[in-house]
N, C-alpha and C positions, 0 to 999 in steps of 0.2 A: 630332708626328703624332697623329691621333685613334686611340684604341683601338677595337677592333671593337665596334660598337653604340653608341659614345659619340656624343652630340649636342652641337654648339655652341649655346649659348643666345644669343649675341650675336656679331656680326661683329667687335666690338672685341677679342675673345679670339683672333682669328686672327693669323697672322704679319704681317698688314698692317692698317692702319687705313683704313676706308672714307673716300674723299675727301669733303670737304664740298661740293665743286663737282661736279655731275653730268657736266659736260663733261670735267673731269679724270678722273672715273671711266671715261668712255668711252675716254680715251686710255690710262690706266694699267692698267685691269683688262680692258677688252674689246679693247684694242689697235687702235682705229680712230680717225680724226680726223673728228669731225662737221663738216660745212660750217657756216660762221658763221650762215647764215640759220636754222638749226635751234637755235642756242644759246638764244634766248629761251624756246623751248618746253621744252628740256631743263632749264633752270634755273628754270622756273616752279614755285614751291612751293605754288601754289593748290590747293585741294581739288576745284575744278570747272574743268576745262580743256577747251577745244574747239579743235581744230587743223584748219584748212582749208588744204589744199595741192594744188597742181597734180599731174597724173599723173606718176608715176615720179620724184618728188622725195624719196622716202625717208620717207614718213609712218610706215609700219609698222616699218621697220627701226629708226628712231630711237625710235619708240614702245616697241618691245620693250626697247631699252636702258634707257629710263626705268623700265619695269616691273622689270627686274633690279635697278636701283638701289633701288627701293622694297622689293623682296624682301630685299635685304641690309640696308637701313637699318631695317626694321621686322621683327624676328624674330617667328616664329609667325604670320605673316600669310597669309591666303587671298586670292589675286589671280585674278580671272576675266577671260578673254578671250572675246569673242563677235563674230560678224560676220553678214552676211546669210545665209551658209551655213556650216555647221560645217566643211566641207572647206576653206574659206578660212582658218579658224583653224589647221587642221592643216597645210595646205600652204604657207601664206604666213607667218602670225604665228609659228607654232612653228618653222618653218624658219629664220626670222630669229633666234629665241631660240637654237636649236641652233648657228647660225653664230657668234653672239656667244660662247657657252660653249666651242665648239671652239677659237676664237681664244685664249680664256683658257687652255685646256688646252695648246695648242701652245706658248704663251709660258712657262708655269710649271705643269707637271703636278702637282707636289706641292701647290701652292696650290689648284689646281682640285680635286684630290681632297679637300682639307681643307674646302672650302666647298660642293662639290656632289657630285662623283663620278659616274662613268659609269652606274652602276646606277640613279641617280635621274633620268636624262634619258630620258623616254618620249615617245611621239608626242602624247599629250594631257595629260600632267602632268609637271611638273618639281618635284622636291622638293629643298630646300636643307637643309644640316645645321644651320642655325639655326632650323629648324622651319617656315619659310615654304614655300609651294607656289604654283605658277602652274598653273591649270586651264583647259582648253579647254571651252567650253560652247556648246550650241545657242542660237540667238536666240529662245528660247521663255520667256515669263515664268515658267511653272511650273518650269523647270529652274533659274532664277535664285533663286526665292523661298526655296529650302531652305538657302541659304548666308548666312553672316555674313562679309562681305568687307572687307578693308582697301583694296582697289582693284578697280575694274572698268574694263576697256578695251573700248570699243565701236568696232570697226573698220568703216570705210566705213558710218558710221551713217546717212547720208542715203539709203541703199539698203535699210535694214532694214524689213521689213514689220511692221505693228502696233507701230510704234516708241513710241507713247504708252504702251501696256501694258507694253512691255519697260522703258521708262525708269522708270515707276512702281515696277516690281519691283526695279530696280537701286537706286533711292534708298533703299528700306527695308533692303537688305542692308548699307548703309553707316551705318545709323542709330545704331549703338552703338559704332562704331569710329573715328569722326572720319576717315572714309576718303576715298579719292580716286576721282573719276570722270573718265576721260579719253575724250573722243569725238574721232574723226578721220574725215575724208571729203573727197572732192571734192564740189562742190555738185551737187544734182539738182533736187528739187522744193521749192517754198517752203512747202507744206503739210506741215511736218515739225517734229519736235522739234529736229533739228540746226539748221534755219534759225532757230528761236526763240532758240537759244543765242547767236546773233550779232545778232539784231534785236529781240527782245522784251524790254522793260524788266523783266518778271517773272523773267527769267533773268540779271539783272544780276550775280549772284554768279560767273558764269563769266568766267574770263580767256580771251581769244581770241587766236589767232594765225593770220595769213593769209600764205601764200607763193605768189604767182603764178609762172608759169614763168620770168618775166624775172629773178627772183632766183636761179635755179638753173641757168643756162646756163654751160657750161664757160668758163673755169676756176673759176668760183665755185660750181659745182654739177655734177651728173652728166649733165645734158642736153646732147646733141650738137647744136650750132647748125645743122648741115646737115640733120639729121633733123627738128629742130623746124621749120625753114623748109619742108621738104618736106610735113610734116603740115599746116602752115598753108595752103600752096597747095592741097592736096587738099581741105581743108575750107572753101575759099573760098565754096562754095555752101551751106555749113551753118554760118554764123557763130555761131549759138546754141550748137552743140556746142563750137566752139573756145573761146567765152567761158566755158563751164562747165568744160571739162576742163583748160584751160591758164591762163585768167585768173582762175579762182576766183570767177566771178560767177554768181549765181542768175539764169538766163534761161529764160523759157518758150519752147517751140516755137511759132513764129508760124504754122505751117501746120496746127495742130490746131484742130478745131472748138470744143473746150472746153479752153482752156489752163489 
């Protein structure tokens, strides 16, 4: 056990060895079984990753598991999470982080106290005993610029305003750390950085993952087929919305004067 005030400098000094496979990490440390359609994203070791997934298929929940893996794998790391609104980070992203860590605590409190501890889990910051920390930030370039980050997570990026400015600020926070940029969203408008990650050759360094709803219907995912069918029927008059939200297609509204 740690003495009072003592800090672990590497997770390898803990009673457990960090699994080499992030999927195994989810199973053994966070105590949940990721659906197979999310394995490629979790196992992606690329430094620039874009994740396009249908609604309610686990974008943020699995994304936060990936951030925890990075925090344990890279001691003394600063990891930033932002979204279109700060409340989304606090109420969705950090809620998922807390759920993962509480599952770890429930399974093995002694190990949980060794690597995190309850006093280090706050609403907008989580501090780890290896020196890493995960911070909630507003989607404003000025708040991002002051950091030197090992990883930045852009939640629902296709809905972030002034995404060009924010993206530029994010890039420079990673400039000296060989860091990770993870962007996730359902699709919205094509005039966006997120769309470029999937379609612009200048963003070819990004590894991309796309999960339409068809890959996440039970028993292969969390989506209830009856509810999905009901939504599909109700959106029969709005096929563009269905294509965006569930099929992960960028589609312009046909009834707008200026699409």
